[in-house]
Short mmCIF file of the C-alpha atoms (twelve columns), coordinates in Angstrom:
data_MODEL
# 
_entry.id   MODEL 
# 
loop_
_atom_site.group_PDB 
_atom_site.id 
_atom_site.type_symbol 
_atom_site.label_atom_id 
_atom_site.label_alt_id 
_atom_site.label_comp_id 
_atom_site.label_asym_id 
_atom_site.label_seq_id 
_atom_site.Cartn_x 
_atom_site.Cartn_y 
_atom_site.Cartn_z 
_atom_site.pdbx_PDB_model_num 
ATOM 1   C CA . MET A 1   -32.499 37.996 -31.365 1 
ATOM 2   C CA . SER A 2   -35.419 39.819 -29.801 1 
ATOM 3   C CA . VAL A 3   -38.691 38.985 -31.526 1 
ATOM 4   C CA . ASP A 4   -42.153 40.495 -31.286 1 
ATOM 5   C CA . ALA A 5   -45.286 40.592 -33.376 1 
ATOM 6   C CA . THR A 6   -44.065 43.582 -35.373 1 
ATOM 7   C CA . SER A 7   -40.530 42.384 -36.144 1 
ATOM 8   C CA . THR A 8   -41.421 38.884 -37.355 1 
ATOM 9   C CA . ARG A 9   -42.081 38.210 -41.009 1 
ATOM 10  C CA . HIS A 10  -45.835 37.756 -40.792 1 
ATOM 11  C CA . PRO A 11  -47.844 35.315 -42.925 1 
ATOM 12  C CA . ALA A 12  -49.992 38.154 -44.239 1 
ATOM 13  C CA . GLU A 13  -46.869 39.811 -45.660 1 
ATOM 14  C CA . ALA A 14  -45.592 36.688 -47.398 1 
ATOM 15  C CA . THR A 15  -46.350 35.376 -50.865 1 
ATOM 16  C CA . PRO A 16  -50.026 34.346 -50.853 1 
ATOM 17  C CA . VAL A 17  -51.092 30.737 -51.245 1 
ATOM 18  C CA . PRO A 18  -52.464 30.087 -54.757 1 
ATOM 19  C CA . ASN A 19  -56.261 30.289 -54.746 1 
ATOM 20  C CA . THR A 20  -57.056 26.635 -55.399 1 
ATOM 21  C CA . GLY A 21  -59.988 26.426 -52.991 1 
ATOM 22  C CA . ALA A 22  -57.957 25.113 -50.051 1 
ATOM 23  C CA . PRO A 23  -54.848 26.596 -48.425 1 
ATOM 24  C CA . PHE A 24  -53.006 23.268 -48.576 1 
ATOM 25  C CA . ALA A 25  -53.755 19.788 -49.850 1 
ATOM 26  C CA . THR A 26  -52.204 17.846 -46.976 1 
ATOM 27  C CA . LEU A 27  -51.123 18.549 -43.426 1 
ATOM 28  C CA . GLY A 28  -47.528 17.983 -44.477 1 
ATOM 29  C CA . GLU A 29  -47.871 20.767 -47.013 1 
ATOM 30  C CA . ALA A 30  -49.012 23.110 -44.239 1 
ATOM 31  C CA . PHE A 31  -45.645 22.555 -42.548 1 
ATOM 32  C CA . ASP A 32  -43.853 23.409 -45.799 1 
ATOM 33  C CA . ILE A 33  -45.828 26.611 -46.270 1 
ATOM 34  C CA . ALA A 34  -45.320 27.708 -42.668 1 
ATOM 35  C CA . ARG A 35  -41.573 27.092 -42.885 1 
ATOM 36  C CA . ASP A 36  -41.386 29.331 -45.944 1 
ATOM 37  C CA . ARG A 37  -43.473 32.072 -44.366 1 
ATOM 38  C CA . LEU A 38  -41.812 32.324 -40.977 1 
ATOM 39  C CA . SER A 39  -38.362 33.730 -40.320 1 
ATOM 40  C CA . SER A 40  -35.740 31.054 -39.640 1 
ATOM 41  C CA . ASP A 41  -35.457 31.787 -35.920 1 
ATOM 42  C CA . VAL A 42  -39.227 31.716 -35.408 1 
ATOM 43  C CA . TRP A 43  -39.403 28.449 -37.362 1 
ATOM 44  C CA . ASP A 44  -36.715 26.996 -35.080 1 
ATOM 45  C CA . PHE A 45  -38.723 28.176 -32.067 1 
ATOM 46  C CA . VAL A 46  -41.803 26.368 -33.401 1 
ATOM 47  C CA . SER A 47  -40.204 23.191 -34.676 1 
ATOM 48  C CA . GLY A 48  -37.386 22.660 -32.193 1 
ATOM 49  C CA . GLY A 49  -37.204 20.733 -28.960 1 
ATOM 50  C CA . ALA A 50  -35.035 20.416 -25.895 1 
ATOM 51  C CA . GLY A 51  -31.442 19.166 -25.852 1 
ATOM 52  C CA . ASP A 52  -30.543 16.831 -28.702 1 
ATOM 53  C CA . GLU A 53  -34.237 16.611 -29.600 1 
ATOM 54  C CA . THR A 54  -34.368 12.835 -29.106 1 
ATOM 55  C CA . THR A 55  -37.706 13.057 -27.299 1 
ATOM 56  C CA . LEU A 56  -39.025 15.320 -30.050 1 
ATOM 57  C CA . GLN A 57  -38.130 12.633 -32.611 1 
ATOM 58  C CA . ASP A 58  -39.408 9.772  -30.449 1 
ATOM 59  C CA . ASN A 59  -42.833 11.388 -30.284 1 
ATOM 60  C CA . ARG A 60  -43.210 10.682 -33.988 1 
ATOM 61  C CA . THR A 61  -41.316 7.385  -34.094 1 
ATOM 62  C CA . GLU A 62  -43.577 5.825  -31.475 1 
ATOM 63  C CA . PHE A 63  -46.631 6.187  -33.694 1 
ATOM 64  C CA . SER A 64  -44.909 4.102  -36.379 1 
ATOM 65  C CA . ARG A 65  -44.376 1.323  -33.835 1 
ATOM 66  C CA . TRP A 66  -48.124 0.713  -33.684 1 
ATOM 67  C CA . LEU A 67  -49.876 -0.961 -36.632 1 
ATOM 68  C CA . PHE A 68  -53.572 -1.156 -37.415 1 
ATOM 69  C CA . ARG A 69  -55.494 -4.426 -37.495 1 
ATOM 70  C CA . PRO A 70  -57.807 -3.901 -40.497 1 
ATOM 71  C CA . ARG A 71  -61.305 -5.389 -40.385 1 
ATOM 72  C CA . THR A 72  -63.063 -5.725 -43.732 1 
ATOM 73  C CA . MET A 73  -66.698 -6.064 -44.863 1 
ATOM 74  C CA . SER A 74  -67.977 -4.377 -41.716 1 
ATOM 75  C CA . GLY A 75  -71.298 -3.340 -43.218 1 
ATOM 76  C CA . LEU A 76  -70.958 0.026  -41.485 1 
ATOM 77  C CA . SER A 77  -72.006 3.391  -42.872 1 
ATOM 78  C CA . MET A 78  -70.156 6.680  -42.386 1 
ATOM 79  C CA . PRO A 79  -68.251 6.452  -39.067 1 
ATOM 80  C CA . SER A 80  -68.900 9.065  -36.400 1 
ATOM 81  C CA . THR A 81  -66.103 11.207 -34.978 1 
ATOM 82  C CA . THR A 82  -68.180 12.684 -32.167 1 
ATOM 83  C CA . THR A 83  -67.165 12.389 -28.528 1 
ATOM 84  C CA . SER A 84  -67.426 14.232 -25.243 1 
ATOM 85  C CA . LEU A 85  -64.827 15.548 -22.836 1 
ATOM 86  C CA . LEU A 86  -65.536 16.860 -19.347 1 
ATOM 87  C CA . GLY A 87  -69.195 16.981 -20.327 1 
ATOM 88  C CA . MET A 88  -68.587 19.028 -23.483 1 
ATOM 89  C CA . GLU A 89  -69.902 17.542 -26.713 1 
ATOM 90  C CA . LEU A 90  -67.391 17.609 -29.579 1 
ATOM 91  C CA . ASP A 91  -67.676 16.774 -33.263 1 
ATOM 92  C CA . LEU A 92  -64.010 15.825 -33.302 1 
ATOM 93  C CA . PRO A 93  -61.834 14.255 -30.553 1 
ATOM 94  C CA . VAL A 94  -59.320 17.083 -30.913 1 
ATOM 95  C CA . LEU A 95  -58.242 20.014 -28.750 1 
ATOM 96  C CA . THR A 96  -55.974 22.812 -29.922 1 
ATOM 97  C CA . ALA A 97  -53.048 23.368 -27.577 1 
ATOM 98  C CA . PRO A 98  -52.529 26.511 -25.496 1 
ATOM 99  C CA . PHE A 99  -49.509 27.643 -27.487 1 
ATOM 100 C CA . GLY A 100 -48.281 31.080 -26.464 1 
ATOM 101 C CA . THR A 101 -46.771 33.817 -28.642 1 
ATOM 102 C CA . ASP A 102 -49.674 33.246 -31.049 1 
ATOM 103 C CA . GLY A 103 -49.411 36.777 -32.446 1 
ATOM 104 C CA . LEU A 104 -46.122 35.747 -34.050 1 
ATOM 105 C CA . PHE A 105 -47.966 33.417 -36.412 1 
ATOM 106 C CA . ASP A 106 -51.095 35.357 -37.333 1 
ATOM 107 C CA . ALA A 107 -52.488 38.758 -36.424 1 
ATOM 108 C CA . GLU A 108 -55.602 37.147 -34.908 1 
ATOM 109 C CA . GLY A 109 -53.741 34.438 -32.972 1 
ATOM 110 C CA . HIS A 110 -55.955 32.329 -30.715 1 
ATOM 111 C CA . ARG A 111 -58.983 34.366 -31.665 1 
ATOM 112 C CA . ALA A 112 -58.671 32.805 -35.114 1 
ATOM 113 C CA . VAL A 113 -57.959 29.362 -33.654 1 
ATOM 114 C CA . ALA A 114 -61.072 29.487 -31.451 1 
ATOM 115 C CA . ARG A 115 -63.305 30.517 -34.352 1 
ATOM 116 C CA . ALA A 116 -61.958 27.648 -36.468 1 
ATOM 117 C CA . ASP A 117 -62.424 25.205 -33.581 1 
ATOM 118 C CA . ALA A 118 -66.014 26.341 -33.109 1 
ATOM 119 C CA . ARG A 119 -66.899 25.700 -36.749 1 
ATOM 120 C CA . GLN A 120 -65.287 22.241 -36.778 1 
ATOM 121 C CA . GLY A 121 -66.465 21.126 -33.342 1 
ATOM 122 C CA . ALA A 122 -63.024 20.945 -31.740 1 
ATOM 123 C CA . LEU A 123 -62.109 22.321 -28.324 1 
ATOM 124 C CA . SER A 124 -59.859 25.335 -27.706 1 
ATOM 125 C CA . ILE A 125 -57.373 25.564 -24.852 1 
ATOM 126 C CA . VAL A 126 -56.617 29.261 -24.474 1 
ATOM 127 C CA . PRO A 127 -53.099 30.051 -23.229 1 
ATOM 128 C CA . GLU A 128 -52.081 32.067 -20.217 1 
ATOM 129 C CA . ALA A 129 -49.051 33.279 -22.204 1 
ATOM 130 C CA . GLY A 130 -51.114 34.393 -25.172 1 
ATOM 131 C CA . THR A 131 -51.093 37.541 -27.250 1 
ATOM 132 C CA . PHE A 132 -54.785 38.048 -26.452 1 
ATOM 133 C CA . SER A 133 -56.618 37.858 -23.157 1 
ATOM 134 C CA . LEU A 134 -58.956 35.014 -22.332 1 
ATOM 135 C CA . GLU A 135 -61.806 37.540 -22.513 1 
ATOM 136 C CA . ASP A 136 -60.686 38.621 -26.007 1 
ATOM 137 C CA . VAL A 137 -60.733 35.020 -27.207 1 
ATOM 138 C CA . ARG A 138 -64.143 34.408 -25.623 1 
ATOM 139 C CA . ASP A 139 -65.613 37.459 -27.326 1 
ATOM 140 C CA . ALA A 140 -64.079 36.503 -30.678 1 
ATOM 141 C CA . ALA A 141 -65.625 33.006 -30.584 1 
ATOM 142 C CA . PRO A 142 -68.550 33.011 -28.148 1 
ATOM 143 C CA . SER A 143 -69.858 29.649 -29.379 1 
ATOM 144 C CA . ALA A 144 -66.531 27.834 -29.020 1 
ATOM 145 C CA . ALA A 145 -65.979 25.167 -26.383 1 
ATOM 146 C CA . ARG A 146 -63.182 26.682 -24.323 1 
ATOM 147 C CA . ILE A 147 -60.718 25.718 -21.612 1 
ATOM 148 C CA . ALA A 148 -58.313 28.226 -20.054 1 
ATOM 149 C CA . GLN A 149 -54.702 27.388 -19.213 1 
ATOM 150 C CA . VAL A 150 -52.841 28.351 -16.034 1 
ATOM 151 C CA . HIS A 151 -49.340 27.722 -14.663 1 
ATOM 152 C CA . PRO A 152 -49.086 26.658 -10.998 1 
ATOM 153 C CA . MET A 153 -46.324 28.922 -9.750  1 
ATOM 154 C CA . GLY A 154 -45.742 32.174 -7.978  1 
ATOM 155 C CA . ASP A 155 -47.978 33.720 -5.344  1 
ATOM 156 C CA . PRO A 156 -51.055 31.514 -4.749  1 
ATOM 157 C CA . ARG A 157 -53.160 34.665 -4.378  1 
ATOM 158 C CA . ASN A 158 -52.388 35.695 -7.962  1 
ATOM 159 C CA . PHE A 159 -53.130 32.143 -9.098  1 
ATOM 160 C CA . GLN A 160 -56.491 32.238 -7.311  1 
ATOM 161 C CA . ARG A 161 -57.347 35.561 -8.933  1 
ATOM 162 C CA . MET A 162 -56.759 33.972 -12.325 1 
ATOM 163 C CA . LEU A 163 -59.020 31.047 -11.417 1 
ATOM 164 C CA . GLU A 164 -61.790 33.510 -10.502 1 
ATOM 165 C CA . ARG A 165 -61.253 35.398 -13.723 1 
ATOM 166 C CA . ILE A 166 -61.539 32.195 -15.769 1 
ATOM 167 C CA . ALA A 167 -64.833 31.317 -14.091 1 
ATOM 168 C CA . ASN A 168 -66.207 34.836 -14.537 1 
ATOM 169 C CA . ALA A 169 -65.296 34.736 -18.228 1 
ATOM 170 C CA . GLY A 170 -67.513 31.688 -18.719 1 
ATOM 171 C CA . TYR A 171 -64.884 29.044 -19.411 1 
ATOM 172 C CA . SER A 172 -65.931 25.434 -18.936 1 
ATOM 173 C CA . ALA A 173 -62.724 23.976 -17.507 1 
ATOM 174 C CA . ILE A 174 -59.116 24.730 -16.614 1 
ATOM 175 C CA . CYS A 175 -55.923 23.245 -18.011 1 
ATOM 176 C CA . VAL A 176 -53.135 23.289 -15.410 1 
ATOM 177 C CA . THR A 177 -49.729 22.906 -17.047 1 
ATOM 178 C CA . VAL A 178 -47.707 21.004 -14.445 1 
ATOM 179 C CA . ASP A 179 -44.563 20.208 -16.457 1 
ATOM 180 C CA . CYS A 180 -43.249 23.723 -16.970 1 
ATOM 181 C CA . PRO A 181 -41.820 25.043 -13.668 1 
ATOM 182 C CA . THR A 182 -38.928 26.286 -15.779 1 
ATOM 183 C CA . GLY A 183 -38.193 26.450 -19.494 1 
ATOM 184 C CA . GLY A 184 -36.608 23.492 -21.263 1 
ATOM 185 C CA . TRP A 185 -33.010 23.596 -22.505 1 
ATOM 186 C CA . ARG A 186 -33.801 24.552 -26.107 1 
ATOM 187 C CA . GLU A 187 -30.543 24.909 -27.981 1 
ATOM 188 C CA . ARG A 188 -31.990 26.144 -31.250 1 
ATOM 189 C CA . ASN A 189 -33.319 29.173 -29.375 1 
ATOM 190 C CA . LEU A 190 -29.993 29.639 -27.579 1 
ATOM 191 C CA . ARG A 191 -28.037 29.536 -30.844 1 
ATOM 192 C CA . ASN A 192 -30.408 32.049 -32.417 1 
ATOM 193 C CA . ARG A 193 -30.283 34.346 -29.356 1 
ATOM 194 C CA . PHE A 194 -34.065 34.090 -29.556 1 
ATOM 195 C CA . GLU A 195 -36.031 36.116 -27.009 1 
ATOM 196 C CA . ILE A 196 -39.740 36.794 -26.628 1 
ATOM 197 C CA . GLU A 197 -40.881 40.347 -26.099 1 
ATOM 198 C CA . PRO A 198 -43.359 40.601 -23.180 1 
ATOM 199 C CA . ARG A 199 -46.127 42.072 -25.326 1 
ATOM 200 C CA . VAL A 200 -46.342 38.851 -27.356 1 
ATOM 201 C CA . ILE A 201 -47.259 36.828 -24.257 1 
ATOM 202 C CA . SER A 202 -48.916 39.448 -22.069 1 
ATOM 203 C CA . GLY A 203 -52.493 39.458 -23.331 1 
ATOM 204 C CA . ASN A 204 -53.715 38.307 -19.936 1 
ATOM 205 C CA . TYR A 205 -51.424 40.718 -18.096 1 
ATOM 206 C CA . PRO A 206 -51.536 44.157 -19.771 1 
ATOM 207 C CA . GLY A 207 -48.382 46.179 -19.279 1 
ATOM 208 C CA . SER A 208 -44.923 44.645 -19.502 1 
ATOM 209 C CA . ASP A 209 -44.240 45.630 -15.902 1 
ATOM 210 C CA . SER A 210 -47.203 43.667 -14.553 1 
ATOM 211 C CA . ASP A 211 -46.285 41.911 -11.312 1 
ATOM 212 C CA . GLU A 212 -48.219 38.808 -12.320 1 
ATOM 213 C CA . LEU A 213 -46.553 38.710 -15.740 1 
ATOM 214 C CA . SER A 214 -43.095 39.037 -14.238 1 
ATOM 215 C CA . GLU A 215 -43.814 36.475 -11.557 1 
ATOM 216 C CA . VAL A 216 -45.268 33.748 -13.770 1 
ATOM 217 C CA . PHE A 217 -43.205 34.024 -16.919 1 
ATOM 218 C CA . GLY A 218 -40.069 35.216 -15.173 1 
ATOM 219 C CA . GLN A 219 -40.044 31.888 -13.359 1 
ATOM 220 C CA . ILE A 220 -40.614 29.897 -16.522 1 
ATOM 221 C CA . PHE A 221 -37.595 31.457 -18.193 1 
ATOM 222 C CA . ALA A 222 -35.463 31.332 -15.031 1 
ATOM 223 C CA . ARG A 223 -33.421 28.352 -13.896 1 
ATOM 224 C CA . ASN A 224 -34.112 28.802 -10.182 1 
ATOM 225 C CA . ALA A 225 -37.889 28.835 -10.042 1 
ATOM 226 C CA . ASP A 226 -39.833 27.829 -6.945  1 
ATOM 227 C CA . VAL A 227 -41.623 24.573 -7.765  1 
ATOM 228 C CA . TRP A 228 -45.055 23.914 -6.278  1 
ATOM 229 C CA . SER A 229 -45.960 20.556 -4.752  1 
ATOM 230 C CA . TRP A 230 -49.053 18.495 -5.540  1 
ATOM 231 C CA . GLU A 231 -50.375 19.435 -2.107  1 
ATOM 232 C CA . GLU A 232 -50.022 23.146 -2.905  1 
ATOM 233 C CA . LEU A 233 -51.772 22.677 -6.236  1 
ATOM 234 C CA . ALA A 234 -54.612 20.720 -4.627  1 
ATOM 235 C CA . ASP A 235 -55.089 23.494 -2.079  1 
ATOM 236 C CA . ALA A 236 -55.104 26.183 -4.791  1 
ATOM 237 C CA . MET A 237 -57.605 24.313 -6.974  1 
ATOM 238 C CA . ARG A 238 -60.096 24.104 -4.112  1 
ATOM 239 C CA . HIS A 239 -60.846 27.736 -4.910  1 
ATOM 240 C CA . THR A 240 -62.647 26.866 -8.156  1 
ATOM 241 C CA . ALA A 241 -65.703 24.773 -8.937  1 
ATOM 242 C CA . LEU A 242 -64.557 24.194 -12.513 1 
ATOM 243 C CA . PRO A 243 -63.159 20.785 -13.523 1 
ATOM 244 C CA . TRP A 244 -59.457 20.798 -14.313 1 
ATOM 245 C CA . ILE A 245 -56.947 18.886 -16.394 1 
ATOM 246 C CA . ALA A 246 -53.389 18.158 -15.283 1 
ATOM 247 C CA . LYS A 247 -51.290 18.698 -18.429 1 
ATOM 248 C CA . GLY A 248 -47.809 17.193 -18.586 1 
ATOM 249 C CA . ILE A 249 -48.190 13.725 -17.037 1 
ATOM 250 C CA . LEU A 250 -45.859 10.900 -18.125 1 
ATOM 251 C CA . THR A 251 -45.973 8.342  -15.302 1 
ATOM 252 C CA . ALA A 252 -48.553 6.339  -13.409 1 
ATOM 253 C CA . GLU A 253 -47.287 7.874  -10.178 1 
ATOM 254 C CA . ASP A 254 -47.896 11.458 -11.302 1 
ATOM 255 C CA . ALA A 255 -51.226 10.497 -12.829 1 
ATOM 256 C CA . ARG A 256 -52.383 9.144  -9.497  1 
ATOM 257 C CA . ARG A 257 -51.089 12.208 -7.639  1 
ATOM 258 C CA . ALA A 258 -52.987 14.438 -10.068 1 
ATOM 259 C CA . VAL A 259 -56.228 12.541 -9.524  1 
ATOM 260 C CA . ASP A 260 -55.715 12.591 -5.769  1 
ATOM 261 C CA . ALA A 261 -55.224 16.378 -6.040  1 
ATOM 262 C CA . GLY A 262 -58.624 16.692 -7.697  1 
ATOM 263 C CA . ALA A 263 -57.945 16.554 -11.448 1 
ATOM 264 C CA . ALA A 264 -60.946 15.548 -13.553 1 
ATOM 265 C CA . ALA A 265 -58.675 14.544 -16.445 1 
ATOM 266 C CA . VAL A 266 -54.989 14.013 -17.088 1 
ATOM 267 C CA . MET A 267 -53.095 14.925 -20.232 1 
ATOM 268 C CA . VAL A 268 -50.237 12.621 -21.135 1 
ATOM 269 C CA . SER A 269 -47.674 15.009 -22.590 1 
ATOM 270 C CA . ASN A 270 -43.961 15.747 -22.765 1 
ATOM 271 C CA . HIS A 271 -44.664 19.301 -23.939 1 
ATOM 272 C CA . GLY A 272 -43.960 18.313 -27.527 1 
ATOM 273 C CA . GLY A 273 -40.391 17.337 -26.623 1 
ATOM 274 C CA . ARG A 274 -39.664 20.922 -25.590 1 
ATOM 275 C CA . GLN A 275 -39.027 20.416 -21.878 1 
ATOM 276 C CA . LEU A 276 -36.952 17.371 -20.861 1 
ATOM 277 C CA . ASP A 277 -34.920 15.663 -23.561 1 
ATOM 278 C CA . GLY A 278 -34.570 11.988 -22.773 1 
ATOM 279 C CA . ALA A 279 -38.104 11.729 -21.442 1 
ATOM 280 C CA . PRO A 280 -40.188 8.991  -23.077 1 
ATOM 281 C CA . SER A 281 -42.615 9.715  -25.865 1 
ATOM 282 C CA . ALA A 282 -46.142 10.563 -24.799 1 
ATOM 283 C CA . LEU A 283 -47.706 7.714  -26.778 1 
ATOM 284 C CA . ALA A 284 -45.344 5.186  -25.177 1 
ATOM 285 C CA . GLN A 285 -46.556 6.291  -21.729 1 
ATOM 286 C CA . LEU A 286 -50.243 6.438  -22.590 1 
ATOM 287 C CA . PRO A 287 -51.046 2.777  -21.724 1 
ATOM 288 C CA . GLU A 288 -49.325 3.109  -18.337 1 
ATOM 289 C CA . VAL A 289 -51.347 6.185  -17.426 1 
ATOM 290 C CA . VAL A 290 -54.612 4.702  -18.720 1 
ATOM 291 C CA . ALA A 291 -54.021 1.574  -16.636 1 
ATOM 292 C CA . ALA A 292 -53.375 3.701  -13.540 1 
ATOM 293 C CA . VAL A 293 -56.254 6.191  -13.698 1 
ATOM 294 C CA . GLY A 294 -58.335 5.519  -16.790 1 
ATOM 295 C CA . ARG A 295 -61.205 4.091  -14.753 1 
ATOM 296 C CA . ASP A 296 -61.371 7.245  -12.634 1 
ATOM 297 C CA . VAL A 297 -60.791 10.144 -15.055 1 
ATOM 298 C CA . GLU A 298 -60.579 10.907 -18.747 1 
ATOM 299 C CA . VAL A 299 -57.142 10.669 -20.339 1 
ATOM 300 C CA . ILE A 300 -55.956 12.958 -23.139 1 
ATOM 301 C CA . LEU A 301 -52.858 12.571 -25.320 1 
ATOM 302 C CA . ASP A 302 -50.655 15.496 -26.335 1 
ATOM 303 C CA . SER A 303 -47.330 15.489 -28.231 1 
ATOM 304 C CA . GLY A 304 -46.527 14.117 -31.658 1 
ATOM 305 C CA . ILE A 305 -49.937 14.186 -33.373 1 
ATOM 306 C CA . ARG A 306 -49.487 14.973 -37.066 1 
ATOM 307 C CA . ARG A 307 -52.337 13.203 -38.855 1 
ATOM 308 C CA . GLY A 308 -55.713 11.555 -38.467 1 
ATOM 309 C CA . SER A 309 -54.278 8.048  -38.186 1 
ATOM 310 C CA . ASP A 310 -52.340 9.229  -35.117 1 
ATOM 311 C CA . VAL A 311 -55.620 10.293 -33.517 1 
ATOM 312 C CA . VAL A 312 -57.131 6.848  -34.132 1 
ATOM 313 C CA . LYS A 313 -54.105 5.067  -32.626 1 
ATOM 314 C CA . ALA A 314 -54.155 7.271  -29.538 1 
ATOM 315 C CA . VAL A 315 -57.871 6.704  -28.935 1 
ATOM 316 C CA . ALA A 316 -57.457 2.954  -29.515 1 
ATOM 317 C CA . LEU A 317 -54.808 2.942  -26.767 1 
ATOM 318 C CA . GLY A 318 -57.089 4.641  -24.289 1 
ATOM 319 C CA . ALA A 319 -57.116 8.397  -24.929 1 
ATOM 320 C CA . LYS A 320 -60.505 10.121 -24.962 1 
ATOM 321 C CA . ALA A 321 -59.130 12.892 -27.178 1 
ATOM 322 C CA . VAL A 322 -55.855 14.342 -28.452 1 
ATOM 323 C CA . VAL A 323 -54.223 17.748 -28.504 1 
ATOM 324 C CA . ILE A 324 -52.601 19.337 -31.542 1 
ATOM 325 C CA . GLY A 325 -49.876 21.884 -30.861 1 
ATOM 326 C CA . ARG A 326 -47.333 22.303 -33.645 1 
ATOM 327 C CA . LEU A 327 -49.935 21.207 -36.172 1 
ATOM 328 C CA . ALA A 328 -52.230 24.027 -35.062 1 
ATOM 329 C CA . VAL A 329 -49.339 26.520 -35.087 1 
ATOM 330 C CA . VAL A 330 -48.220 25.683 -38.618 1 
ATOM 331 C CA . ALA A 331 -51.788 25.706 -39.927 1 
ATOM 332 C CA . LEU A 332 -52.255 29.160 -38.401 1 
ATOM 333 C CA . ALA A 333 -48.933 30.365 -39.837 1 
ATOM 334 C CA . ALA A 334 -49.681 28.853 -43.237 1 
ATOM 335 C CA . ALA A 335 -53.145 30.318 -43.769 1 
ATOM 336 C CA . GLY A 336 -54.533 31.918 -40.630 1 
ATOM 337 C CA . GLU A 337 -58.020 31.031 -39.457 1 
ATOM 338 C CA . ASN A 338 -58.792 29.252 -42.723 1 
ATOM 339 C CA . GLY A 339 -55.634 27.181 -42.287 1 
ATOM 340 C CA . VAL A 340 -56.623 25.963 -38.815 1 
ATOM 341 C CA . GLU A 341 -60.127 25.112 -39.958 1 
ATOM 342 C CA . HIS A 342 -58.823 23.251 -42.990 1 
ATOM 343 C CA . ALA A 343 -56.312 21.314 -40.868 1 
ATOM 344 C CA . LEU A 344 -59.151 20.173 -38.605 1 
ATOM 345 C CA . ARG A 345 -61.193 19.245 -41.659 1 
ATOM 346 C CA . LEU A 346 -58.328 17.138 -43.049 1 
ATOM 347 C CA . LEU A 347 -57.870 15.444 -39.673 1 
ATOM 348 C CA . LYS A 348 -61.552 14.538 -39.612 1 
ATOM 349 C CA . GLU A 349 -61.524 13.177 -43.160 1 
ATOM 350 C CA . GLU A 350 -58.521 10.963 -42.429 1 
ATOM 351 C CA . ILE A 351 -60.016 9.768  -39.132 1 
ATOM 352 C CA . ILE A 352 -63.174 8.717  -40.997 1 
ATOM 353 C CA . THR A 353 -61.077 6.912  -43.616 1 
ATOM 354 C CA . VAL A 354 -59.085 5.000  -41.006 1 
ATOM 355 C CA . LEU A 355 -62.177 4.112  -38.940 1 
ATOM 356 C CA . THR A 356 -63.776 2.698  -42.075 1 
ATOM 357 C CA . LEU A 357 -60.710 0.581  -42.861 1 
ATOM 358 C CA . VAL A 358 -60.398 -0.813 -39.334 1 
ATOM 359 C CA . GLY A 359 -64.113 -1.613 -39.291 1 
ATOM 360 C CA . ARG A 360 -65.296 0.754  -36.571 1 
ATOM 361 C CA . GLY A 361 -68.515 2.720  -36.768 1 
ATOM 362 C CA . SER A 362 -67.356 5.473  -34.440 1 
ATOM 363 C CA . ILE A 363 -64.496 6.816  -32.373 1 
ATOM 364 C CA . ALA A 364 -66.303 5.430  -29.322 1 
ATOM 365 C CA . GLU A 365 -65.976 1.863  -30.667 1 
ATOM 366 C CA . LEU A 366 -62.185 1.963  -30.739 1 
ATOM 367 C CA . ASN A 367 -60.213 -0.217 -28.352 1 
ATOM 368 C CA . SER A 368 -56.815 -1.898 -28.240 1 
ATOM 369 C CA . ASP A 369 -58.019 -4.606 -30.660 1 
ATOM 370 C CA . ALA A 370 -57.730 -2.037 -33.442 1 
ATOM 371 C CA . VAL A 371 -53.925 -1.862 -33.145 1 
ATOM 372 C CA . THR A 372 -50.965 -4.125 -32.566 1 
ATOM 373 C CA . ARG A 373 -47.381 -3.458 -31.595 1 
ATOM 374 C CA . ARG A 374 -44.900 -3.820 -34.443 1 
ATOM 375 C CA . VAL A 375 -42.608 -6.814 -33.970 1 
ATOM 376 C CA . PRO A 376 -38.989 -5.510 -33.669 1 
# 
């Protein structure tokens, strides 16, 4: 089925959420509302993963394998959730993922996400495959902390032009997605004959016949894409003074290659289980990556985050911050900008609760002593 922003059942056209003061009471309820509001094929696109979806499931299971070590009578007042990442001060150790096709979920897409992030002190990663351009998102939320995403593929000259554009638009850093040289084998989408119309992902490349659009996203959806090397990426990134994150790292070897190529941070991620089924969960690989490069660069965790306790576990195991992808999508689909802001608010409230119960006065005080591995 061919899907675009006009053919999808849009949240604004669905039955409104009862006016109870908040769009949903829990983050789990946001998933329920989004499932009801989106068409079945779009919901499968959002919620599905690659292959048999074992990696998708393992992303959640791994969090349950880590238990907290509560510390009582700490004498601490309200814990702080503030942190910094790449020199940017944040009220919350959370980034929203650069999910594309954002116009399918809300008419304002990442413009709404960035505004919500700005109010809650989270950090926005703006997608290359977004419905709106990186300049549109900047103008919609000028006070937001923003990172722009790029895909290392195609003609290096086009890639360099995008790097220049990101710098000229005032972005603070770049997120380089290294684990997506081609699309994952996503069988829910195949069964649904699900296709994305170019206009839903072409905000940064106006006109569906854009050479850059065809080159970048044509390769992602192809099965015979030309894959860059770390050396090629390092050479391309020399053309920007902005710090950059390597997104999609799962091994110590790749983490070290990323740092050697110039990355200022690495993001441990399996693309939410949407790329390679049978890959390990991101949380399972986090300690390996932290041990390899954590003294040299900041480490971020993406994939599987669903609640505030997940954030605390990830930071305790060495992450400086986490990324929310599906959670941000469903909050946007459930209640637009207000939904994203409320999801961030609920994350913060749960993080504060968990920090209090494990006896830590701030996110910065977390370490591996706060958690223990469940005995099989």
